[in-house]
Backbone as CSV, one residue per row, in Angstrom:
resi,resn,N_x,N_y,N_z,CA_x,CA_y,CA_z,C_x,C_y,C_z
1,UNK,74.397,82.263,110.826,74.596,80.958,111.792,74.650,80.003,111.348
2,UNK,75.347,78.945,111.262,75.440,77.547,110.813,74.047,76.660,111.158
3,UNK,73.811,76.364,110.603,72.413,75.404,110.349,72.988,74.414,111.544
4,UNK,72.318,74.515,112.163,72.660,72.883,113.004,71.903,71.580,112.254
5,UNK,70.777,71.854,111.279,70.525,70.627,110.493,70.830,70.447,109.102
6,UNK,72.353,71.303,108.770,72.802,71.240,107.709,73.001,69.603,107.643
7,UNK,73.177,69.015,106.101,73.910,67.530,106.092,75.863,67.985,106.405
8,UNK,76.082,69.039,106.566,77.107,69.185,106.984,77.675,68.717,108.741
9,UNK,76.670,68.999,109.237,76.759,68.930,111.113,76.683,67.521,111.693
10,UNK,76.257,66.482,110.284,75.838,64.771,110.529,76.906,64.269,109.948
11,UNK,78.360,64.991,109.218,78.992,64.116,108.333,79.637,63.303,109.385
12,UNK,80.151,61.938,109.426,80.140,61.289,110.473,81.654,60.613,110.616
13,UNK,82.541,61.185,110.020,84.350,61.080,109.735,84.820,62.069,110.943
14,UNK,85.192,61.498,111.711,86.274,62.744,112.476,86.889,63.933,111.790
15,UNK,87.829,64.556,112.465,88.117,65.259,111.523,89.482,64.990,111.190
16,UNK,89.666,63.702,112.101,91.453,63.038,111.654,91.249,62.715,110.091
17,UNK,90.278,61.846,110.052,89.782,61.335,108.957,89.540,61.926,107.598
18,UNK,89.059,63.183,107.944,88.245,64.111,107.226,89.995,64.783,106.587
19,UNK,90.465,64.763,107.747,92.130,65.267,106.855,92.587,64.664,105.713
20,UNK,92.782,63.145,106.778,93.461,62.078,105.950,92.805,61.684,104.328
21,UNK,91.909,62.358,104.341,90.511,62.251,103.140,91.775,63.093,101.914
22,UNK,91.778,64.146,102.115,92.233,65.491,102.109,94.080,65.388,101.551
23,UNK,94.642,64.850,102.344,96.230,64.740,102.253,96.414,63.452,101.197
24,UNK,95.184,62.982,100.949,95.691,61.622,99.831,95.405,61.959,98.471
25,UNK,94.470,63.473,98.472,94.025,63.297,96.804,94.523,64.790,96.948
26,UNK,95.615,65.140,95.586,96.154,65.680,95.318,95.055,67.346,94.896
27,UNK,94.087,66.581,94.104,92.937,67.546,93.820,91.508,67.410,94.320
28,UNK,92.043,67.543,95.592,90.913,67.342,96.717,89.552,68.843,96.636
29,UNK,89.968,69.559,96.370,88.685,70.883,95.839,88.025,70.398,94.714
30,UNK,88.884,69.648,93.450,87.337,68.972,92.946,86.949,67.850,92.882
31,UNK,87.549,66.534,94.099,87.011,65.645,94.043,86.026,65.591,95.349
32,UNK,86.408,66.251,95.919,85.709,65.964,97.247,85.691,67.817,97.934
33,UNK,84.910,68.556,97.348,84.577,69.745,97.895,84.133,69.702,99.090
34,UNK,83.116,68.623,99.781,82.734,68.582,101.110,83.281,68.072,102.256
35,UNK,84.194,67.405,101.497,85.088,67.171,102.898,85.821,68.452,103.623
36,UNK,86.065,69.374,102.524,86.963,70.596,103.308,85.731,71.138,103.813
37,UNK,84.455,71.753,102.980,82.759,72.051,103.570,82.994,71.822,105.204
38,UNK,83.314,70.261,105.543,82.592,69.647,106.868,83.556,70.474,107.799
39,UNK,84.875,70.306,107.293,85.686,71.168,108.301,85.485,72.415,108.495
40,UNK,85.398,73.405,108.003,84.780,74.505,107.667,83.640,74.889,108.508
41,UNK,82.707,73.692,108.562,81.500,73.829,108.961,82.198,73.801,110.816
42,UNK,82.753,72.728,111.082,82.668,72.747,112.260,84.177,73.804,113.022
43,UNK,84.942,74.202,112.151,85.367,75.093,112.747,85.742,75.603,114.262
44,UNK,86.399,73.960,114.594,86.591,74.526,116.536,88.089,74.347,116.416
45,UNK,88.329,74.295,118.013,89.802,74.157,118.227,90.810,72.911,117.439
46,UNK,89.806,72.021,117.389,90.750,70.759,116.965,91.332,71.082,115.262
47,UNK,90.186,71.618,114.221,90.040,72.143,113.090,91.232,73.225,113.472
48,UNK,91.201,74.301,114.097,92.331,75.190,113.664,93.377,74.569,114.157
49,UNK,93.448,73.804,115.115,95.104,73.333,115.763,96.257,72.616,114.435
50,UNK,94.602,71.956,114.211,95.391,70.867,112.525,95.737,71.706,111.783
51,UNK,94.955,72.704,111.343,95.655,73.584,110.105,96.590,74.616,110.591
52,UNK,97.251,74.987,111.603,98.018,75.807,112.289,99.213,74.257,112.278
53,UNK,99.095,73.356,112.694,100.232,72.762,112.216,100.574,71.824,110.862
54,UNK,99.451,71.693,109.895,99.973,71.584,108.487,100.556,72.746,108.088
55,UNK,100.343,74.045,108.643,100.750,75.070,107.620,102.813,74.579,107.895
56,UNK,102.930,74.097,109.267,103.844,73.658,109.159,104.848,72.532,108.693
57,UNK,103.749,72.015,107.764,104.264,70.539,107.299,105.338,70.767,106.109
58,UNK,106.132,69.668,106.194,106.986,69.404,104.905,106.074,69.329,103.645
59,UNK,104.857,69.392,104.003,104.507,69.099,102.294,103.803,69.678,102.060
60,UNK,104.243,70.237,100.595,103.178,71.574,99.775,101.808,71.161,99.941
61,UNK,101.282,69.986,99.725,100.021,69.728,99.967,99.235,70.246,101.806
62,UNK,99.899,70.035,102.231,99.287,70.103,103.666,99.297,71.443,104.008
63,UNK,100.562,72.225,103.465,100.164,73.558,103.564,99.082,74.459,102.566
64,UNK,99.031,73.561,101.449,97.423,74.102,100.802,96.135,73.951,101.454
65,UNK,96.295,72.719,102.012,94.879,72.215,102.787,95.361,73.433,103.915
66,UNK,96.340,73.747,104.741,95.950,74.489,106.149,95.909,75.899,105.195
67,UNK,96.167,76.848,103.763,95.654,77.555,103.695,94.282,77.850,102.918
68,UNK,93.881,76.665,102.780,92.067,76.415,102.532,91.230,76.912,103.501
69,UNK,91.957,75.688,104.817,91.343,75.903,106.103,90.906,77.154,106.905
70,UNK,92.317,78.083,106.384,92.399,79.342,107.417,91.648,80.120,106.894
71,UNK,91.187,79.838,105.087,90.778,80.901,104.364,89.273,81.501,104.972
72,UNK,88.961,80.082,105.323,87.254,80.847,105.468,86.670,80.159,107.188
73,UNK,88.275,79.884,108.031,87.825,79.292,109.120,86.841,79.966,110.036
74,UNK,85.897,79.244,109.890,84.745,80.057,111.359,83.520,80.226,110.484
75,UNK,83.755,79.956,109.396,82.211,79.945,108.112,81.637,81.249,108.204
76,UNK,80.537,81.600,108.579,80.094,82.668,108.539,80.110,84.380,109.698
77,UNK,81.345,83.815,110.482,81.458,84.941,111.914,83.026,84.974,112.097
78,UNK,83.440,84.710,111.031,85.035,85.133,111.061,85.946,84.528,112.336
79,UNK,85.862,83.237,112.953,86.394,83.122,114.072,87.681,82.971,113.331
80,UNK,88.579,83.519,115.010,89.928,83.619,115.181,90.691,84.458,113.807
81,UNK,89.955,85.435,113.374,90.622,85.698,112.017,92.133,86.274,112.379
82,UNK,92.656,87.209,113.363,93.756,87.738,113.431,94.841,86.844,113.229
83,UNK,94.524,85.519,114.132,95.415,84.356,113.997,95.576,83.435,112.904
84,UNK,94.515,83.799,111.915,94.816,83.325,111.015,95.395,83.723,109.676
85,UNK,94.938,85.217,110.436,95.754,86.105,109.293,97.467,85.725,109.157
86,UNK,97.403,86.041,110.633,98.973,85.855,111.009,99.803,84.719,110.211
87,UNK,99.069,83.755,110.680,99.740,82.649,110.066,99.662,82.340,108.404
88,UNK,98.604,82.836,108.055,98.743,83.294,106.360,99.854,83.787,105.948
89,UNK,100.358,84.867,106.614,101.247,86.196,106.109,102.323,84.823,106.367
90,UNK,102.758,84.662,107.557,104.228,83.921,107.338,103.980,83.097,106.144
91,UNK,103.175,82.393,105.657,103.076,81.640,104.847,103.485,82.185,103.293
92,UNK,103.312,83.193,103.196,103.783,83.911,102.004,105.450,84.221,101.541
93,UNK,106.407,83.169,102.461,107.599,83.096,102.443,107.724,81.597,101.556
94,UNK,107.075,80.752,101.326,106.493,79.323,100.983,107.484,79.062,99.676
95,UNK,108.535,78.445,99.729,109.066,78.094,97.902,107.936,77.516,97.097
96,UNK,106.950,77.140,97.694,106.278,76.828,96.701,105.154,77.506,96.090
97,UNK,105.209,77.368,94.768,104.166,78.231,94.077,102.600,78.083,94.783
98,UNK,102.435,76.999,94.326,100.960,76.317,94.556,100.303,76.755,95.960
99,UNK,101.499,76.942,96.270,100.976,77.063,98.062,101.001,78.632,98.024
100,UNK,101.902,79.312,97.340,101.380,80.887,97.680,100.464,81.328,96.341
101,UNK,99.683,80.544,96.128,98.553,80.950,95.297,97.737,80.617,96.638
102,UNK,97.802,79.316,97.219,96.784,79.309,97.925,96.348,80.486,99.227
103,UNK,97.474,80.647,99.723,97.929,81.887,100.414,97.148,83.297,100.048
104,UNK,97.458,83.275,99.153,96.969,84.739,98.417,95.493,84.618,98.730
105,UNK,94.921,83.371,98.087,93.042,83.365,97.634,92.375,83.488,98.888
106,UNK,93.367,82.801,99.747,93.080,82.717,101.844,92.711,84.134,102.047
107,UNK,93.823,84.897,102.138,93.565,86.448,102.361,92.802,87.208,101.948
108,UNK,92.268,87.067,100.480,91.361,87.650,99.253,90.197,86.930,100.549
109,UNK,89.520,86.213,100.852,88.452,85.817,101.909,88.766,86.336,103.135
110,UNK,89.888,87.051,103.804,89.843,87.440,105.019,90.113,88.664,105.048
111,UNK,90.085,88.881,104.364,89.837,90.895,103.914,90.858,91.343,104.939
112,UNK,91.496,91.156,105.261,92.868,91.984,105.930,93.750,92.800,106.026
113,UNK,93.586,94.115,105.965,94.220,95.153,105.288,96.132,94.925,105.677
114,UNK,96.178,93.585,106.969,97.595,93.800,107.768,98.191,92.897,106.590
115,UNK,97.549,92.529,105.582,98.389,91.358,104.531,99.146,92.415,103.275
116,UNK,98.569,93.270,103.059,98.693,94.142,101.983,100.307,94.494,102.112
117,UNK,100.995,94.684,102.478,102.018,94.751,102.499,102.942,93.799,101.992
118,UNK,103.250,92.453,102.260,103.392,91.264,102.261,102.838,90.775,101.069
119,UNK,101.690,90.698,100.541,101.365,90.674,99.315,101.907,91.445,98.080
120,UNK,101.990,92.688,98.238,102.888,93.635,97.181,103.950,92.921,97.273
121,UNK,104.479,92.644,97.820,105.729,92.161,97.767,105.996,90.707,96.581
122,UNK,104.747,90.310,96.337,104.891,89.098,95.566,104.264,89.665,94.161
123,UNK,103.692,91.110,93.951,103.341,91.112,92.645,103.626,90.813,91.482
124,UNK,104.885,91.157,91.641,106.173,91.268,90.428,106.589,89.770,90.285
125,UNK,105.807,88.398,91.016,106.197,87.196,90.777,106.567,86.602,89.575
126,UNK,107.463,85.549,89.286,107.254,85.505,88.047,106.448,84.039,87.657
127,UNK,105.848,83.760,88.562,104.813,82.615,88.324,103.393,83.372,88.996
128,UNK,102.729,83.507,87.409,101.298,83.639,86.935,100.368,83.066,88.152
129,UNK,100.918,81.968,88.844,99.545,81.455,89.825,99.580,82.105,90.945
130,UNK,101.077,82.896,91.131,101.454,83.637,92.482,100.676,84.618,92.085
131,UNK,100.728,85.480,90.905,100.121,86.865,90.700,98.853,86.356,91.088
132,UNK,98.120,85.662,90.328,96.863,85.487,90.467,96.317,85.415,92.274
133,UNK,97.090,84.505,93.094,96.966,84.448,94.459,96.921,86.285,94.776
134,UNK,98.220,86.602,94.448,97.610,88.254,94.906,97.010,89.047,94.588
135,UNK,96.482,89.012,93.478,95.008,89.785,93.007,94.215,89.553,94.132
136,UNK,93.861,88.240,94.110,92.793,87.905,94.994,92.937,88.238,96.461
137,UNK,94.391,88.521,96.931,94.812,89.120,98.228,93.987,90.339,97.924
138,UNK,94.356,90.839,96.935,94.044,92.626,96.888,93.230,92.988,96.826
139,UNK,92.333,92.370,96.453,90.910,92.772,95.439,90.055,92.777,96.679
140,UNK,89.252,94.501,96.722,88.681,94.371,98.048,89.072,95.495,98.856
141,UNK,90.349,95.821,98.637,90.724,96.714,99.504,90.853,98.441,98.547
142,UNK,90.662,98.993,99.234,90.508,100.697,98.750,91.853,101.221,99.177
143,UNK,92.803,100.510,99.481,94.323,101.540,99.944,95.016,101.781,98.830
144,UNK,95.767,102.862,98.514,95.873,103.248,96.989,97.262,102.114,96.783
145,UNK,98.164,101.682,97.919,99.175,101.000,97.096,98.461,99.761,96.813
146,UNK,97.318,99.232,96.978,96.811,97.941,96.969,96.101,98.051,95.256
147,UNK,95.198,99.672,95.187,94.339,99.665,94.079,95.861,99.843,93.091
148,UNK,97.142,100.643,92.989,98.186,100.421,92.367,98.229,99.021,92.004
149,UNK,98.742,98.127,92.747,99.283,97.133,92.248,98.270,96.264,91.323
150,UNK,96.635,96.589,91.886,95.500,95.776,90.888,95.952,96.538,89.557
151,UNK,96.093,97.809,89.470,96.257,98.485,88.383,97.548,97.960,87.380
152,UNK,98.550,97.631,88.025,99.468,97.363,87.020,99.171,95.604,86.806
153,UNK,98.526,94.630,87.712,97.983,93.629,87.103,97.071,93.350,86.232
154,UNK,96.385,94.391,85.985,95.461,94.537,85.152,95.897,94.398,83.764
155,UNK,97.264,94.598,83.407,97.737,94.537,82.351,98.684,93.388,81.901
156,UNK,98.509,92.583,83.141,99.234,91.319,82.780,99.122,90.356,81.891
157,UNK,99.933,89.778,81.444,99.589,89.006,80.383,99.259,87.571,80.409
158,UNK,99.384,87.225,81.642,98.331,85.994,81.971,96.713,86.458,81.886
159,UNK,95.703,85.698,81.118,94.413,86.214,80.910,94.130,86.346,82.478
160,UNK,94.110,85.360,83.396,93.183,84.757,84.396,93.578,86.305,85.434
161,UNK,94.958,86.591,85.557,95.596,87.793,86.145,94.690,88.613,86.077
162,UNK,95.089,89.228,84.251,94.578,90.183,84.077,92.497,90.228,84.167
163,UNK,92.180,89.210,84.536,90.578,89.101,84.460,90.282,89.875,85.358
164,UNK,90.769,88.878,86.297,90.713,89.093,88.261,90.871,90.831,88.446
165,UNK,92.337,90.752,88.150,92.117,92.444,88.644,91.953,93.271,88.178
166,UNK,91.416,92.919,86.973,90.648,93.805,86.191,89.110,94.037,86.790
167,UNK,88.351,93.071,86.920,86.943,92.453,88.024,87.167,93.180,89.140
168,UNK,89.054,93.062,90.049,88.818,93.571,91.318,88.576,95.101,91.200
169,UNK,88.895,95.560,90.510,88.956,97.185,90.301,87.758,97.957,90.037
170,UNK,87.073,97.354,88.971,86.151,97.273,88.500,84.986,97.464,89.610
171,UNK,84.682,96.259,90.161,83.031,96.031,91.254,83.715,95.542,92.150
172,UNK,84.970,95.696,93.334,85.266,95.229,94.286,85.444,96.408,95.454
173,UNK,85.750,97.198,94.720,86.620,98.751,95.871,85.371,99.938,95.157
174,UNK,85.381,100.972,95.791,84.829,102.162,95.689,85.931,103.195,95.447
175,UNK,86.680,102.516,95.240,87.824,103.941,94.867,87.530,104.437,93.406
176,UNK,87.444,105.983,93.013,87.206,106.122,91.430,88.378,107.316,91.490
177,UNK,89.176,106.893,90.584,90.205,107.587,90.139,90.555,107.769,88.924
178,UNK,91.132,108.841,88.378,91.620,108.973,87.130,92.695,107.597,86.525
179,UNK,93.478,107.326,87.369,93.953,106.358,86.907,93.402,104.725,87.080
180,UNK,93.158,104.795,87.966,91.803,103.790,87.898,90.763,103.585,86.420
181,UNK,90.357,104.912,86.131,89.187,104.578,85.540,90.368,104.676,84.004
182,UNK,91.445,105.219,83.710,92.278,104.991,82.554,92.536,103.298,82.451
183,UNK,92.607,102.713,83.670,93.221,101.158,83.154,91.953,100.400,82.948
184,UNK,90.927,101.033,83.211,89.423,100.294,83.250,88.988,100.650,81.308
185,UNK,89.510,101.549,80.903,89.358,101.722,79.708,90.089,101.144,78.791
186,UNK,91.692,101.004,79.122,92.722,100.239,78.594,91.853,99.067,77.982
187,UNK,91.542,98.534,79.040,91.100,96.866,79.104,89.587,96.824,78.242
188,UNK,88.718,97.974,78.190,87.828,97.735,77.072,87.982,97.428,75.936
189,UNK,89.579,97.806,75.594,90.272,97.382,74.376,90.399,95.676,74.555
190,UNK,90.591,94.817,75.524,91.630,93.689,75.535,90.849,92.891,74.763
191,UNK,91.767,91.633,74.106,91.468,90.512,73.781,90.644,89.553,74.274
192,UNK,90.169,89.550,75.516,89.048,88.663,75.853,87.833,89.902,76.498
193,UNK,86.864,88.552,75.834,85.443,89.333,75.876,84.940,89.662,77.091
194,UNK,85.586,88.719,78.410,84.778,88.802,79.800,85.815,90.084,80.414
195,UNK,86.882,90.306,80.039,87.814,91.347,80.506,86.922,92.573,79.933
196,UNK,87.190,93.028,78.657,86.471,94.185,78.164,85.312,94.414,78.899
197,UNK,84.027,93.423,79.207,83.011,93.416,79.546,82.883,93.878,80.982
198,UNK,84.037,93.656,81.790,84.363,93.734,83.331,84.684,95.276,83.111
199,UNK,85.398,95.208,82.689,85.889,97.176,82.670,84.902,97.886,82.449
200,UNK,83.969,97.505,81.101,82.706,98.492,80.841,82.033,98.480,82.158
201,UNK,81.456,97.367,82.657,80.644,97.834,84.404,81.442,98.442,84.932
202,UNK,82.790,98.295,85.103,83.489,99.157,86.179,83.510,100.823,85.809
203,UNK,84.008,101.076,84.053,83.199,102.579,84.268,81.958,102.816,83.808
204,UNK,80.900,101.821,83.712,79.489,102.453,83.388,79.107,102.580,85.206
205,UNK,79.229,101.898,86.104,79.413,102.322,87.517,79.498,103.541,88.027
206,UNK,80.415,103.888,87.392,81.387,105.497,87.788,81.274,106.357,86.646
207,UNK,80.078,106.098,85.709,79.319,107.130,85.041,80.515,107.861,83.988
208,UNK,81.276,107.735,84.004,82.439,107.585,82.919,81.961,107.809,81.459
209,UNK,81.974,109.216,80.860,81.705,109.043,79.406,81.835,108.550,78.307
210,UNK,83.173,108.144,78.923,84.481,107.840,78.034,83.908,106.047,77.557
211,UNK,82.755,105.638,78.585,82.515,104.253,78.258,81.451,103.931,76.912
212,UNK,81.011,105.415,76.386,80.038,105.307,75.577,80.118,104.612,74.330
213,UNK,81.229,105.263,73.692,81.735,104.669,72.272,82.586,103.321,72.548
214,UNK,82.847,103.101,73.292,83.621,101.576,73.909,82.335,100.444,74.000
215,UNK,81.211,100.993,75.261,80.218,100.305,75.310,79.251,99.873,73.835
216,UNK,78.957,100.906,73.147,78.092,100.860,71.624,79.006,99.807,70.896
217,UNK,80.478,100.242,70.710,81.125,99.185,69.841,81.048,97.424,70.612
218,UNK,80.878,97.325,71.482,81.435,95.913,71.975,79.521,95.699,71.831
219,UNK,78.705,96.296,71.857,76.841,95.743,71.402,77.114,95.824,70.084
220,UNK,77.672,96.045,69.221,77.636,95.666,68.137,78.827,94.500,67.176
221,UNK,79.440,94.306,68.320,80.172,93.052,67.829,79.635,92.136,68.565
222,UNK,80.297,90.622,68.466,79.796,89.231,68.615,79.482,89.297,70.096
223,UNK,78.752,88.422,70.779,78.470,88.611,71.814,78.766,87.530,72.811
224,UNK,79.535,88.279,73.592,80.640,87.170,74.569,80.338,86.734,75.991
225,UNK,78.733,87.149,76.349,77.949,87.320,77.758,77.334,88.909,77.824
226,UNK,76.808,88.864,78.859,75.807,89.801,79.089,76.314,90.800,79.890
227,UNK,77.893,91.034,79.963,78.456,91.900,80.852,78.434,93.250,79.994
228,UNK,78.231,93.092,78.628,78.629,94.534,78.208,76.456,94.849,77.975
229,UNK,75.672,94.154,78.368,74.173,94.416,78.829,73.903,95.108,80.192
230,UNK,74.670,94.239,81.090,74.515,95.146,82.653,75.249,96.575,82.643
231,UNK,76.250,96.761,81.776,77.005,97.909,81.556,75.879,98.984,80.956
232,UNK,75.334,98.561,79.917,73.741,99.482,79.363,72.893,99.620,80.645
233,UNK,72.241,98.895,81.238,71.746,98.869,82.192,71.953,99.998,83.718
234,UNK,73.342,99.935,83.728,74.060,101.218,84.576,73.940,102.306,84.359
235,UNK,74.146,102.639,82.843,74.326,103.419,82.217,72.902,104.023,81.935
236,UNK,71.903,103.623,81.587,70.929,103.729,81.605,70.484,105.180,80.557
237,UNK,71.268,105.024,79.352,71.353,105.775,78.164,70.404,105.842,76.901
238,UNK,69.799,106.457,76.541,68.622,105.915,75.920,69.001,105.714,74.511
239,UNK,70.318,106.044,74.350,70.952,105.808,73.042,71.310,104.480,72.666
240,UNK,71.435,103.740,73.562,71.765,102.387,73.826,70.608,101.452,73.192
241,UNK,69.720,101.875,73.156,67.912,101.346,73.333,68.465,100.036,72.195
242,UNK,68.750,100.905,70.419,68.643,100.386,69.344,69.705,99.162,69.195
243,UNK,70.637,99.538,70.194,72.179,98.688,69.985,71.491,97.773,70.487
244,UNK,70.908,97.443,72.017,70.502,96.109,72.469,69.071,95.571,72.075
245,UNK,68.406,95.979,71.275,67.459,95.466,70.807,67.897,94.690,69.070
246,UNK,69.313,95.185,68.560,69.859,94.318,67.669,70.473,93.547,67.763
247,UNK,71.232,93.689,68.986,72.247,92.325,69.505,71.088,91.336,69.691
248,UNK,70.361,91.690,70.676,69.079,90.471,71.119,68.392,90.209,70.079
249,UNK,68.207,90.372,69.038,67.729,89.927,67.509,69.037,88.741,66.994
250,UNK,70.159,89.044,67.416,71.325,88.561,66.921,71.458,86.973,67.452
251,UNK,70.937,87.056,68.962,71.558,85.630,69.537,70.944,84.770,69.266
252,UNK,71.278,83.892,69.407,70.658,82.069,68.708,70.048,81.647,70.316
253,UNK,69.209,80.955,69.878,67.377,80.516,70.993,68.086,80.165,72.308
254,UNK,69.023,79.337,72.339,69.875,79.137,73.539,70.542,80.823,74.611
255,UNK,71.246,81.218,74.131,71.603,82.375,74.812,70.336,83.562,75.077
256,UNK,69.250,83.229,74.051,68.009,84.519,74.686,67.368,84.343,75.509
257,UNK,67.004,82.775,75.829,66.611,81.807,77.288,67.521,82.403,78.153
258,UNK,68.999,82.190,77.941,69.815,82.464,79.509,70.218,84.177,79.716
259,UNK,69.780,84.849,79.017,70.054,86.257,79.120,68.709,87.066,78.807
260,UNK,67.869,86.632,78.605,66.415,87.223,78.691,66.233,88.295,79.738
261,UNK,66.423,87.938,81.068,66.354,88.773,82.163,67.220,90.086,82.163
262,UNK,68.254,89.782,81.535,69.364,90.943,81.779,68.873,91.787,80.905
263,UNK,69.080,91.352,79.332,68.317,92.463,78.273,67.126,93.012,78.834
264,UNK,65.864,92.468,79.229,65.041,92.926,79.838,65.015,94.411,81.164
265,UNK,66.336,93.996,81.520,66.290,94.882,82.395,66.855,96.111,81.778
266,UNK,68.023,95.841,80.673,68.517,96.733,80.383,67.946,97.691,79.192
267,UNK,67.031,97.265,78.551,66.625,97.940,77.206,65.357,98.904,77.807
268,UNK,65.009,98.467,79.252,63.975,98.972,79.818,64.260,100.039,80.422
269,UNK,65.668,99.997,81.419,66.287,101.263,81.449,67.017,101.920,80.340
270,UNK,67.252,101.678,79.356,67.579,102.449,78.251,66.792,103.065,77.434
271,UNK,65.249,102.780,78.048,64.194,103.464,77.198,63.855,104.598,77.753
272,UNK,63.111,105.577,76.371,63.199,107.284,76.831,62.278,107.371,77.962
273,UNK,62.526,108.101,78.551,61.894,108.380,80.066,61.965,107.637,81.569
274,UNK,63.094,107.397,81.132,63.731,106.082,82.223,64.051,107.208,83.430
275,UNK,63.383,106.586,84.383,64.008,107.830,85.436,64.905,107.443,86.387
276,UNK,66.166,106.284,85.815,67.514,106.340,85.808,68.572,107.175,85.345
277,UNK,68.005,107.930,84.890,68.789,109.002,84.359,69.879,108.496,83.386
278,UNK,70.558,109.590,82.864,71.516,109.744,81.615,72.472,109.768,81.693
279,UNK,73.651,109.183,80.679,74.900,109.592,80.902,75.235,111.265,80.712
280,UNK,74.950,111.326,79.480,75.333,112.422,78.967,75.141,114.083,80.087
281,UNK,74.781,113.836,81.152,74.744,114.870,82.345,76.242,114.550,83.282
282,UNK,76.884,113.748,83.239,77.702,113.121,84.216,79.020,113.557,83.844
283,UNK,79.473,114.084,84.865,80.904,114.236,84.815,82.178,113.982,85.391
284,UNK,83.304,113.833,84.699,84.385,113.016,84.983,84.886,113.810,86.533
285,UNK,84.651,113.128,87.473,85.807,113.284,88.519,87.332,113.138,88.572
286,UNK,87.640,114.455,88.759,89.078,114.598,88.673,89.609,115.323,90.121
């Protein structure tokens, strides 16, 4: 429910004035995120009709604005969902890469399976920005064709594409297949620490025994963030407790303060006698 006392409800500018501000700023999400937020809070017929018109504009920036409005139109009640999705799917033939990226991200917000076939057609687009949009659009869908595309994109040469595809497989779907697990296992050897961490979380959540040596290796290395700590908590394996304590002892004061809660939870979960269970009895589902 939208809060009628929200500052967004008291914004004095008209919808037309707000749109003019966005259209004059090529980087409006960075410079004036509240302008878009007001339009989304309103989410009335005027705002929808404006977005629909902008989607047909000759200006690529206008079409990006249209995608950003349609992405979350209706705020928390997803008003005019089918209409929004239909417009966005029609925009997937746009010649501009920035527009395609925005549309893919927007369809990720809308989570409509109707968009999957059109998104799949762009999964091998030469632009990394477009492929990133495809990842966003496909994430959260458990359909086999969407999962297969995300698996392929988890091997993408572009870090952002690869990272978000790995996250999508690890944490945004309930699918649990050998192919998905194998893709995550490959990413535990990625050059990027965040990608490795997301993969570890996905494997740990699925109780895959192969994650244990990869996780021990990550805990013994340079600290890149608390993804590996979260994975250890999910496993709740007593053999990881000493590795967690050793990693924590290597942290500087800033990281110790920032990640104390994560370490506390993981160390507790991995302590002998923890009720959370141990990995050693888990079996890979085939």
